[in-house]
C-alpha positions in Angstrom: -3.7 12.6 -0.8 -2.5 10.4 2.1 -0.3 7.5 1.2 0.5 6.2 4.7 2.8 3.2 4.6 2.4 2.8 0.9 5.4 5.1 0.4 8.3 2.8 -0.4 10.7 4.1 2.3 8.1 4.0 5.1 6.9 0.5 4.0 10.4 -0.9 3.9 11.1 0.5 7.4 7.9 -0.9 8.8 8.5 -4.4 7.3 11.8 -4.6 9.3 10.0 -4.2 12.7 9.7 -7.1 15.1 7.1 -7.7 17.9 8.0 -5.5 21.0 10.1 -3.1 19.0 9.6 0.5 20.1 8.8 2.8 17.2 8.3 6.5 16.7 5.7 7.8 14.2 5.6 11.4 13.0 2.2 12.3 11.4 -1.4 12.7 12.1 -4.2 10.7 13.7 -7.5 11.0 11.8 -11.0 9.8 12.8 -13.2 8.8 9.8 -16.9 8.4 10.0 -19.1 6.3 7.7 -22.3 4.3 7.7 -22.6 0.5 7.8 -26.1 -1.1 7.7 -27.6 2.3 8.7 -25.3 2.7 11.7 -22.8 5.5 12.1 -19.4 4.0 12.8 -15.9 5.5 13.0 -12.3 4.3 12.7 -9.0 5.9 13.4 -6.3 6.1 10.8 -2.6 7.0 11.3 -1.2 9.1 8.5 2.6 8.6 8.8 5.0 11.1 7.4 8.0 9.4 8.9 8.6 6.3 11.0 11.6 4.8 12.7 12.5 2.1 15.2 14.1 3.6 18.3 14.6 0.4 20.3 14.6 -3.3 19.6 13.5 -5.8 22.2 16.5 -7.8 23.3 15.4 -11.4 22.8 17.9 -12.6 25.4 16.2 -10.5 28.1 12.6 -10.7 26.8 10.1 -12.0 29.4 8.8 -15.6 28.9 
């Protein structure tokens, strides 16, 4: 069973991220298919085993 970011450690890490942070995700990308109103649709889902921030955008040098 996939738990994604519901695992406490992964969720805690993800909640500390800020816009423009560079992150690394170890896991799998899955494509799921289902029907909505008779139409076949698909979505992608990231199944994360581990996540970490590898760089934080420096707000002093951020564009804008």
